[in-house]
C-alpha positions in Angstrom: 0.0 0.0 0.0 2.8 2.4 0.8 4.5 1.5 -2.4 1.5 2.2 -4.5 0.9 5.5 -2.7 4.5 6.5 -3.4 4.1 5.7 -7.2 0.9 7.7 -7.3 2.5 10.6 -5.6 5.4 10.6 -8.1 3.0 10.3 -11.0 1.0 13.3 -9.8 4.1 15.3 -9.1 5.4 14.6 -12.7 2.0 15.5 -14.2 2.0 18.8 -12.2 5.5 19.5 -13.4 4.5 18.9 -17.0 1.4 21.1 -16.7 3.4 23.9 -15.1 6.0 23.6 -17.8 3.5 23.8 -20.6 1.7 26.7 -18.9 5.0 28.5 -18.4 6.0 28.3 -22.1 2.5 28.5 -23.4 1.9 31.9 -21.7 5.0 33.2 -23.5 4.3 31.7 -27.0 0.6 32.5 -27.1 1.3 36.2 -28.0 3.3 34.9 -31.0 0.3 33.0 -32.3 -1.9 36.1 -31.8 0.6 38.2 -33.7 0.8 35.7 -36.6 -3.0 35.8 -36.9 -3.1 39.6 -36.6 -0.6 39.9 -39.4 -2.6 37.6 -41.6 -5.8 39.4 -40.8 -4.3 42.8 -41.9 -2.2 41.5 -44.7 -4.0 38.4 -46.2 -2.6 36.6 -49.1 -5.7 35.3 -51.0 -5.2 32.0 -52.8 -1.7 31.8 -51.7 -0.5 34.0 -54.6 2.0 36.8 -54.7 2.2 39.4 -57.5 5.3 41.3 -58.4 4.4 44.4 -60.4 7.3 45.7 -62.5 7.5 49.2 -64.0 6.4 50.0 -67.6 9.3 49.3 -69.9 10.9 46.7 -67.7 11.3 43.1 -68.9 9.1 40.6 -67.1 11.0 37.9 -65.3 8.0 35.5 -65.1 4.8 34.5 -66.9 1.6 35.6 -65.1 -1.7 33.9 -65.8 -5.0 35.1 -64.2 -6.0 32.5 -61.6 -9.6 33.7 -61.8 -11.8 36.3 -63.4 -11.4 39.8 -62.1 -11.9 43.5 -63.0 -9.2 46.1 -63.4 -10.4 49.3 -61.7 -9.5 52.8 -62.7 -7.5 54.8 -60.2 -9.0 57.7 -58.4 -7.1 60.2 -60.6 -8.4 58.4 -63.8 -12.0 58.4 -62.5 -11.8 62.1 -61.6 -10.3 63.0 -65.0 -12.9 61.1 -66.9 -15.7 62.6 -64.7 -14.4 66.1 -65.3 -14.4 65.4 -69.1 -18.0 64.2 -69.0 -19.0 67.1 -66.8 -17.4 69.5 -69.3 -19.7 68.1 -72.0 -22.9 68.8 -70.1 -25.0 71.4 -71.9 -25.6 74.3 -69.6 -29.1 75.3 -68.6 -30.5 78.9 -69.0 -34.0 80.0 -68.1 -36.2 82.9 -69.1 -37.6 85.0 -66.3 -40.6 87.0 -67.5 -41.2 89.0 -64.4 -37.9 90.9 -64.7 -39.0 93.1 -67.7 -42.3 94.0 -65.9 -40.3 94.9 -62.8 -37.9 97.1 -64.7 -40.7 98.9 -66.6 -42.4 99.8 -63.4 -39.1 101.0 -61.9 -38.6 103.2 -65.0 -42.0 104.7 -64.5 -41.2 105.6 -60.8 -37.9 107.2 -61.8 -39.3 109.4 -64.4 -42.3 110.3 -62.2 -39.7 111.7 -59.7 -38.1 113.6 -62.5 -41.4 115.2 -63.5 -41.3 117.4 -60.4 -38.0 119.0 -61.6 -38.0 122.2 -63.6 -34.3 123.0 -63.8 -31.2 121.1 -64.7 -29.8 121.5 -61.2 -33.0 119.9 -59.7 -32.7 117.0 -62.2 -29.1 116.4 -61.2 -30.1 116.3 -57.5 -32.9 113.9 -58.1 -30.8 111.7 -60.3 -28.0 111.6 -57.6 -30.5 110.5 -55.0 -31.8 107.8 -57.3 -28.3 106.6 -58.0 -28.4 107.8 -61.7 -25.2 109.1 -63.2 -26.1 112.1 -65.4 -23.8 114.8 -66.8 -24.8 118.5 -66.6 -25.4 118.5 -70.4 -27.7 115.5 -70.1 -29.6 117.2 -67.3 -30.0 120.4 -69.4 -31.3 118.2 -72.3 -33.9 116.6 -70.0 -35.2 119.9 -68.7 -37.9 119.8 -71.4 -40.9 117.8 -70.1 -41.8 116.6 -73.6 -38.2 115.2 -74.1 -38.4 113.4 -70.8 -41.7 111.9 -71.7 -40.4 110.8 -75.1 -37.4 109.1 -73.5 -39.7 107.4 -71.0 -41.9 105.9 -73.7 -38.9 104.8 -75.7 -37.2 103.0 -72.8 -40.5 101.3 -71.8 -41.0 100.1 -75.4 -37.4 98.7 -75.4 -38.1 96.8 -72.2 -41.6 95.6 -73.2 -40.8 94.7 -76.7 -37.1 93.6 -76.8 -36.0 92.8 -73.3 -39.2 90.9 -72.7 -38.3 88.5 -75.5 -35.2 87.4 -73.7 -31.8 89.0 -73.4 -28.7 87.5 -71.7 -25.8 89.3 -70.2 -23.0 89.5 -72.7 -20.2 88.3 -70.4 -22.3 85.3 -69.2 -23.2 83.9 -72.6 -19.9 84.8 -74.4 -17.8 83.0 -71.8 -19.9 79.8 -72.0 -17.7 76.9 -73.2 -20.5 75.0 -74.8 -21.7 76.0 -78.3 -25.3 75.0 -77.3 -27.5 75.6 -74.3 -30.8 74.5 -72.9 -33.3 77.4 -72.6 -36.2 76.9 -70.3 -39.3 79.1 -71.0 -42.8 78.5 -69.7 -42.1 74.9 -68.6 -40.5 73.9 -71.9 -36.8 73.2 -72.3 -35.4 73.8 -75.8 -31.9 73.1 -77.0 -30.5 75.9 -79.1 -27.3 77.4 -80.3 -25.6 79.8 -78.0 -25.4 82.5 -80.7 -29.2 82.6 -81.2 -29.7 84.1 -77.8 -29.8 87.9 -77.8 -27.1 89.5 -75.8 -26.9 92.9 -74.1 -24.9 94.4 -77.0 -27.5 93.2 -79.5 -30.3 94.5 -77.4 -28.6 98.0 -77.4 -28.2 97.8 -81.2 -32.0 97.6 -81.5 -32.4 101.1 -80.1 -32.4 102.8 -83.4 -36.1 102.1 -84.0 -37.0 103.4 -80.7 -34.6 106.4 -80.3 -36.7 109.5 -79.5 -34.2 111.8 -81.3 -32.2 109.7 -83.7 -30.5 112.7 -85.3 -28.8 113.9 -82.0 -25.6 112.3 -80.9 -26.2 113.6 -77.4 -29.6 112.1 -77.3 -28.3 108.7 -78.5 -25.6 108.7 -75.9 -28.2 109.5 -73.2 -30.5 106.8 -74.5 -27.7 104.2 -74.4 -26.8 105.4 -70.9 -30.4 105.0 -69.6 -30.9 101.6 -71.3 -27.7 100.3 -69.6 -28.9 101.8 -66.3 -32.2 100.0 -66.5 -30.8 96.8 -67.9 -31.2 93.4 -66.2 -30.8 90.1 -68.1 -34.0 88.2 -68.6 -32.2 85.0 -69.6 -29.9 83.8 -66.8 -27.9 80.6 -66.2 -29.4 78.0 -63.8 -26.2 77.0 -62.1 -27.6 74.6 -59.5 -29.4 72.5 -62.1 -26.4 72.6 -64.4 -24.0 71.5 -61.6 -26.5 68.8 -60.6 -26.3 67.3 -64.2 -22.5 67.6 -64.1 -22.4 65.7 -60.8 -24.6 63.0 -62.3 -22.2 62.8 -65.3 -19.2 62.5 -62.9 -21.1 59.8 -61.0 -21.8 57.9 -64.2 -18.2 57.1 -64.8 -17.7 53.3 -65.0 -15.0 52.4 -62.4 -14.0 49.3 -64.4 -11.1 49.9 -66.8 -10.6 46.4 -68.0 -11.9 42.8 -67.5 -9.6 39.8 -67.3 -11.0 36.3 -67.7 -9.8 33.3 -65.8 -6.7 31.6 -67.2 -6.1 34.6 -69.5 -2.3 35.4 -69.9 -1.5 38.8 -68.5 2.2 38.9 -69.5 4.8 36.4 -70.8 8.2 35.8 -69.4 10.9 38.1 -71.0 8.1 40.3 -72.4 8.4 44.1 -72.1 5.9 45.4 -69.6 3.2 47.7 -71.2 1.0 50.1 -69.4 -2.0 47.8 -70.0 -0.1 44.8 -68.5 1.0 46.8 -65.5 -2.6 47.9 -64.9 -3.7 44.2 -65.1 -1.0 43.1 -62.6 -2.0 45.9 -60.2 -5.7 44.9 -60.6 -4.8 41.2 -59.8 -2.7 42.4 -56.7 -5.5 44.5 -55.4 -8.1 41.8 -56.0 -6.0 39.4 -54.0 -5.7 41.9 -51.1 -9.4 42.6 -51.1 -10.6 39.0 -51.1 -11.9 38.3 -47.7 -13.9 35.1 -48.2 -12.0 32.0 -49.4 -13.4 28.6 -50.2 -12.6 25.4 -48.4 -9.7 24.7 -50.8 -7.9 27.8 -49.5 -7.9 26.8 -45.9 -4.5 25.1 -46.3 -3.1 28.2 -47.9 -4.4 30.4 -45.1 -2.9 28.0 -42.5 0.4 28.1 -44.5 0.6 31.9 -44.5 -0.2 32.1 -40.7 2.5 29.5 -40.0 4.9 31.5 -42.2 4.2 34.6 -40.2 4.6 32.6 -37.0 7.9 31.1 -38.0 9.3 34.5 -38.9 8.3 35.8 -35.5 9.7 32.6 -33.8 13.2 33.8 -34.6 12.8 36.5 -32.0 11.1 34.3 -29.5 13.9 31.7 -29.8 16.4 34.4 -29.2 14.7 35.2 -25.9 14.4 31.5 -24.9 17.9 30.3 -25.8 20.1 33.4 -25.2 18.2 35.7 -22.9 16.5 33.4 -20.4 16.2 36.2 -17.7 14.1 38.3 -20.1 12.1 35.3 -21.3 11.3 34.4 -17.7 9.7 37.8 -17.1 6.2 37.4 -18.7 5.7 41.1 -18.6 8.8 41.6 -20.8 7.4 39.2 -23.4 4.1 41.1 -23.3 6.0 44.4 -23.8 7.7 42.9 -26.9 4.4 41.6 -28.2 2.7 44.9 -27.7 5.4 46.7 -29.6 5.3 44.2 -32.5 1.5 44.6 -32.6 1.7 48.4 -32.7 4.1 48.2 -35.7 1.9 45.7 -37.5 -1.3 47.8 -36.9 0.4 51.0 -37.8 1.8 49.5 -41.0 -1.6 48.4 -42.1 -3.1 51.8 -41.3 -0.5 53.7 -43.3 -0.7 51.3 -46.2 -4.5 51.7 -46.5 -4.9 55.3 -45.7 -1.7 57.2 -46.4 0.7 55.5 -48.8 1.9 52.0 -49.8 5.6 52.8 -49.4 7.6 50.6 -47.0 9.3 53.8 -45.7 6.2 54.3 -43.5 6.5 51.0 -41.7 7.1 52.3 -38.1 9.8 49.8 -37.1 12.1 52.7 -35.9 9.6 53.5 -33.1 9.7 49.9 -31.7 13.4 49.6 -32.2 14.2 52.8 -30.2 12.0 51.8 -27.3 13.4 48.3 -27.2 17.0 49.7 -27.2 16.2 52.1 -24.4 14.4 49.5 -22.3 16.6 46.5 -23.0 19.6 46.8 -25.3 20.5 47.4 -28.9 21.1 43.8 -29.8 17.6 42.8 -28.9 16.2 45.8 -30.8 18.3 45.0 -33.9 17.0 41.4 -34.1 13.4 42.6 -33.5 13.9 45.2 -36.3 15.1 42.4 -38.6 12.2 40.1 -37.8 9.6 42.9 -38.3 11.3 43.9 -41.6 11.1 40.3 -42.8 7.5 39.8 -41.5 6.1 43.0 -43.1 8.5 43.7 -46.0 7.7 40.4 -47.7 4.0 40.7 -47.5 2.2 40.9 -50.8 1.0 44.4 -50.0 4.5 45.8 -50.2 5.4 43.9 -53.3 8.8 42.3 -52.9 12.3 42.5 -51.5 12.7 46.2 -52.0 10.3 46.8 -49.1 12.2 44.4 -46.9 15.4 46.2 -47.7 14.0 49.7 -46.9 12.3 48.6 -43.7 15.4 46.6 -42.6 17.8 49.6 -43.1 15.6 52.0 -41.2 14.8 49.7 -38.3 18.3 48.4 -37.7 19.7 52.0 -37.9 17.2 53.1 -35.3 18.3 50.2 -33.0 22.0 51.1 -33.4 21.6 54.9 -33.2 20.7 55.2 -29.5 21.7 53.5 -26.3 19.7 55.5 -23.8 17.7 58.7 -23.8 18.9 61.2 -21.2 19.2 64.3 -23.4 17.0 65.6 -26.2 19.9 65.8 -28.5 20.2 62.0 -28.4 16.8 61.4 -29.9 17.5 64.2 -32.5 20.7 62.4 -33.4 18.9 59.1 -33.7 16.2 60.7 -35.9 18.8 62.2 -38.2 20.6 58.8 -38.6 17.3 57.0 -39.4 16.5 59.7 -42.0 19.9 59.1 -43.5 19.3 55.4 -43.6 16.0 55.8 -45.5 17.8 58.3 -47.9 20.5 55.7 -48.5 18.0 53.0 -49.2 16.2 55.3 -51.7 19.5 56.4 -53.3 20.7 52.8 -53.9 17.3 51.6 -55.2 17.0 54.7 -57.3 20.4 54.1 -58.9 19.5 50.5 -59.6 16.0 51.1 -61.0 16.4 54.5 -62.5 14.2 56.5 -60.2 13.4 60.1 -61.1 14.4 62.9 -58.8 10.7 63.2 -57.7 10.5 59.6 -56.8 13.7 59.8 -54.8 12.5 62.9 -53.0 9.2 61.4 -52.1 10.8 58.3 -50.8 13.2 60.3 -48.6 10.3 62.5 -47.4 8.2 59.5 -46.4 11.3 58.1 -44.5 11.8 61.4 -42.8 8.2 61.6 -41.7 8.4 58.1 -40.3 11.6 58.8 -38.4 10.3 62.1 -37.0 6.9 60.8 -36.0 8.6 57.7 -34.4 10.9 59.9 -32.3 8.0 62.0 -31.2 5.9 59.0 -30.2 8.8 57.5 -28.3 8.6 60.4 -25.9 4.9 59.8 -25.4 5.0 56.0 -25.2 8.2 55.4 -23.3 6.8 56.1 -19.8 4.0 53.7 -20.4 6.3 50.9 -21.5 8.7 51.7 -18.6 6.0 51.1 -16.0 4.8 48.0 -17.8 8.2 46.4 -18.0 9.3 47.6 -14.5 12.4 49.2 -16.2 13.7 52.6 -15.4 15.3 54.5 -18.2 18.0 57.2 -17.9 15.5 60.0 -18.7 13.3 58.9 -15.7 16.4 58.6 -13.5 17.5 62.1 -14.3 14.1 63.4 -13.5 14.1 61.5 -10.2 17.5 62.8 -9.3 16.3 66.4 -9.2 16.9 67.7 -5.6 13.6 69.5 -5.8 11.7 66.2 -5.9 9.5 66.0 -2.8 11.3 63.0 -1.2 14.8 64.4 -1.8 13.8 67.8 -0.5 12.4 66.2 2.7 15.6 64.2 3.1 17.8 67.3 2.8 15.7 69.3 5.3 14.4 66.6 7.8 17.3 64.1 7.9 20.4 66.0 6.7 22.7 63.3 8.1 21.0 60.6 6.1 21.0 62.8 3.1 24.8 63.5 3.3 25.3 59.7 3.8 23.2 59.0 0.7 25.2 61.5 -1.4 28.5 60.0 -0.3 27.2 56.5 -1.1 25.9 57.7 -4.5 29.4 58.9 -5.5 31.0 55.6 -4.5 28.3 53.5 -6.1 28.2 55.4 -9.4 32.0 55.2 -9.9 32.1 51.6 -9.0 29.3 50.6 -11.3 30.8 52.6 -14.2 34.1 50.9 -13.6 32.5 47.4 -14.0 30.1 48.3 -16.8 27.0 48.5 -14.8 24.4 51.3 -14.7 26.1 54.0 -12.7 23.2 56.4 -13.0 20.8 53.9 -11.6 23.1 53.2 -8.7 23.5 56.9 -8.0 19.7 57.6 -8.0 19.0 54.4 -6.1 21.4 55.5 -3.3 19.5 58.8 -3.1 16.3 57.0 -2.2 17.6 53.9 -0.4 17.1 55.3 3.1 13.9 57.3 2.7 12.3 55.2 5.4 14.3 57.0 8.0 12.1 60.1 7.4 9.5 58.5 9.8 11.8 58.4 12.8 14.9 60.4 12.0 16.3 60.8 15.5 16.5 57.0 15.9 19.4 56.9 13.4 22.8 58.0 14.6 23.7 60.2 11.6 20.8 62.5 12.5 21.3 62.7 16.2 22.7 65.9 17.7 23.6 66.8 21.2 20.3 65.5 22.6 21.5 61.9 23.1 20.5 58.6 21.6 16.8 57.6 22.2 17.8 53.9 21.9 19.5 54.2 25.3 16.1 54.3 26.8 14.5 51.5 24.7 14.7 47.7 25.0 16.9 46.1 22.3 14.0 44.4 20.5 12.1 47.7 20.2 15.2 49.4 18.9 15.8 46.6 16.4 12.2 46.8 15.2 12.5 50.6 14.6 15.8 50.1 12.7 14.3 47.1 10.7 11.1 49.0 9.9 12.8 51.8 8.1 13.0 49.3 5.2 9.2 48.6 5.3 8.4 52.3 5.8 10.7 53.2 2.9 8.8 50.9 0.6 5.5 52.4 1.7 6.8 55.9 0.9 8.2 54.7 -2.4 4.8 53.3 -3.4 3.0 56.5 -2.2 5.2 58.6 -4.4 5.2 56.3 -7.4 8.9 55.4 -7.5 9.6 53.0 -10.3 10.3 49.3 -9.6 14.0 49.7 -10.3 14.5 52.2 -7.6 12.3 50.5 -5.0 14.6 47.5 -5.1 17.4 49.5 -3.5 15.4 50.1 -0.3 15.2 46.4 0.9 18.2 45.0 -1.0 20.8 47.4 0.4 20.6 45.7 3.7 19.6 42.3 2.4 18.9 39.9 5.2 21.8 41.0 7.4 21.6 40.9 11.1 21.1 44.1 13.2 24.2 43.1 15.2 24.4 46.1 17.6 21.1 45.5 19.2 21.4 41.7 18.9 24.6 41.9 20.9 22.8 44.2 23.5 20.0 41.7 23.8 22.4 38.8 24.3 24.2 40.7 27.0 20.9 41.1 28.8 20.2 37.3 28.5 19.6 34.6 26.0 17.6 35.5 22.9 14.9 33.0 22.0 15.1 31.4 18.6 11.7 32.7 17.6 12.9 36.3 18.3 15.9 36.2 16.1 13.9 37.4 13.1 13.4 40.7 14.9 17.1 41.3 14.7 17.4 40.7 10.9 16.5 42.9 8.0 13.5 41.6 5.9 15.5 41.4 2.7 15.6 40.2 0.0 19.3 40.0 -0.7 20.7 42.0 -3.6 19.6 40.7 -7.0 21.3 43.1 -9.3 24.8 44.4 -9.6 23.7 47.9 -8.8 21.9 47.0 -5.5 24.9 44.8 -4.5 27.3 47.7 -5.0 24.9 49.9 -3.1 25.1 47.5 -0.1 28.9 47.5 -0.2 29.0 51.3 -0.5 26.6 51.7 2.4 28.7 49.5 4.7 32.0 51.1 3.6 30.8 54.7 4.0 29.3 54.0 7.4 32.4 52.1 8.6 34.8 54.9 7.6 33.1 57.4 9.8 34.8 55.7 12.8 38.3 55.9 11.4 40.3 58.7 13.0 42.9 59.1 10.3 41.8 57.2 7.2 45.1 56.6 5.5 45.1 54.6 2.2 46.2 51.5 4.1 43.4 51.8 6.7 40.9 52.5 3.9 41.9 49.4 2.0 41.8 47.2 5.2 38.4 48.6 6.2 37.0 48.1 2.7 38.3 44.5 2.5 36.7 43.8 5.9 33.3 45.2 5.0 33.2 43.4 1.6 34.5 40.1 3.0 31.9 40.2 5.8 29.1 40.7 3.2 30.4 37.9 1.1 30.9 35.4 4.0 27.4 36.1 5.3 26.0 35.2 1.9 24.5 38.6 1.2 25.9 38.6 -2.4 25.0 35.1 -3.3 22.1 36.2 -5.5 23.8 39.1 -7.1 25.3 38.6 -10.6 28.8 39.9 -9.5 32.0 38.1 -10.5 35.1 38.0 -8.3 36.9 40.2 -10.9 34.1 42.8 -10.7 34.2 42.6 -6.9 37.9 43.4 -6.9 37.3 46.2 -9.3 34.6 47.6 -7.0 37.0 47.5 -4.0 39.8 49.2 -6.0 37.4 51.9 -7.1 36.2 52.5 -3.5 39.9 52.8 -2.4 40.7 55.3 -5.1 37.6 57.4 -4.6 37.9 57.5 -0.8 41.6 58.3 -0.9 40.7 61.4 -2.9 38.0 62.4 -0.4 40.3 61.9 2.7 43.5 63.3 1.3 45.8 65.5 3.5 45.3 69.2 3.4 47.7 72.1 4.0 47.6 74.3 7.1 46.4 77.7 5.9 47.1 80.8 8.1 44.3 81.6 10.5 44.5 85.2 9.6 43.5 84.2 6.0 40.5 82.3 7.3 42.2 79.0 7.5 42.4 76.4 10.3 45.8 75.0 11.3 46.6 71.8 13.2 46.9 73.8 16.5 43.6 75.6 16.0 41.6 73.4 18.4 44.3 73.6 21.2 44.7 77.4 20.7 40.9 77.9 20.7 40.6 76.4 24.3 43.1 78.9 25.8 
């Protein structure tokens, strides 16, 4: 029975191991499958075909036969041009308005009725001016005679009622008409007639001879023409809304289909020169393949093949993480960050392709490459850029290896152009290099394929737009991905190192001793980390915040105690140890309250690790035996340092505190003290989880010695009269 139970337990443990292993890797490879499906959804390859579209005049390298029947559609420019040509052929519509002549005749009667009250030329001029009639003094004198005015009135009214009422068009309107014929609407009828058959204003004035009240007087004729023009309004006018409506219908009537290709019809032969018609048919086939959303059952295999192709391309990056970067692969949030950046690039590429331009210069690989470089490193970003260039560049939408070449050059350059972003000039420099990479790609392809200057310029312009927009989006998106990945970049560290930050300002004012200790530690840690190739800026800023928990009870820490004595002298050892221990817990609470990033929060517990609080443990043992269950009160909660930077911070903390008790810290004493502190941390196992090699540890110690020797060097005795302090100053000051 015991034997069977043991076998059952082993089988269950093995099954749980297998399940946990599958779940572990499945959670990391599931995003890859989603990305492969997303890529296919946005860039489908219908019927498993690819179409390469050469330029007109090139020699085709393959035979292309239509796999199915399809239409070749006109481009937007072609449809617009044809629509404009049809609209220009539309016969314009004019209409006769009968009420205009009656209105003008009535207006003439009112004008002359006003003039009837005038008996002098001066009065006539005044009335004409009020009625907005331009008369000369000579014309006013001529109209003084009542009979003359009456004759002019009758003649003008007859011109209006007889000739203007028949229909007269404004000269500029009818003469500028582009069509030789027009439609004239009169009384509900619409008649098509020649443009020249419509009476114009000039022809209307030419009819005045039969109605001129004084045909033998040049002055009378001039006045008659002046008055006829004054009282002229066209009675035949263009109907612009109805004409434009017919033109719009003509534009809408354009057939969008340019050509029809039957199934199995040969589009172009191998080694045949590409004509404009052949290129249009190839483009039509390519667009049809892209637009096909529903495939029959026979195409399921092709769909699966394309999805697997996408997945295998992406698997290159995932295998890199699995085999060569297991620490990053183990962090699920890091895999999700990579997946999100891949998805952003795929989605943005599809959007730019459909709504902006089909050029590969607009694939935003530089955006993802820069963020990956800043968060992780350039090698990861470079491989990611290569994978994205292969994944998207070889899609049918982009048409061949040229797109892969352009996307690859831009993405890899972005990955190599920046290491960290701590100054604005760095992102500007990166942008310039990416623009240069796209320009180089355009230049080389242009030389090979004979691009025009316009084609080259547009390609460079698209690349410059991609680089500039990617750089701008990096500033917006980087804080989001920082928090998601629990990675702190140089830009964030510089912001957090500002002495005006709330926590640092409180440290400087409320616990100046701790603040001074943190600054000294920061100098040591930064130089040591820089010496061994670690992140010196992270170490410096981490030291700034490592003891923020001491803000809660500042006087219980010796560096902040003045002449008032040590409060621990009045406390039991276990209470004192708890206060000292709790500054780690309280520091983490403050860090969470102020939103410090994960990378900085690690310095708070890890700079002490799980070391014993020996001073109060010794006091407790002097007072009696310490129970085993109480030993945890005299040990920091940990964890032990897990990064090079936190490990160096632990060593700098111990060294800086220990050197405060040295009376005359000579280089020999400094070296011995540093060796003692470092060896004690190593022997107690505090550095067991830190990725520090012995060579790096020795380098850290040498850097500490060199840095502290410079800080504690001998100084000259300056005369007291000059404001200096000599070696005998303290003795002399007592007398």
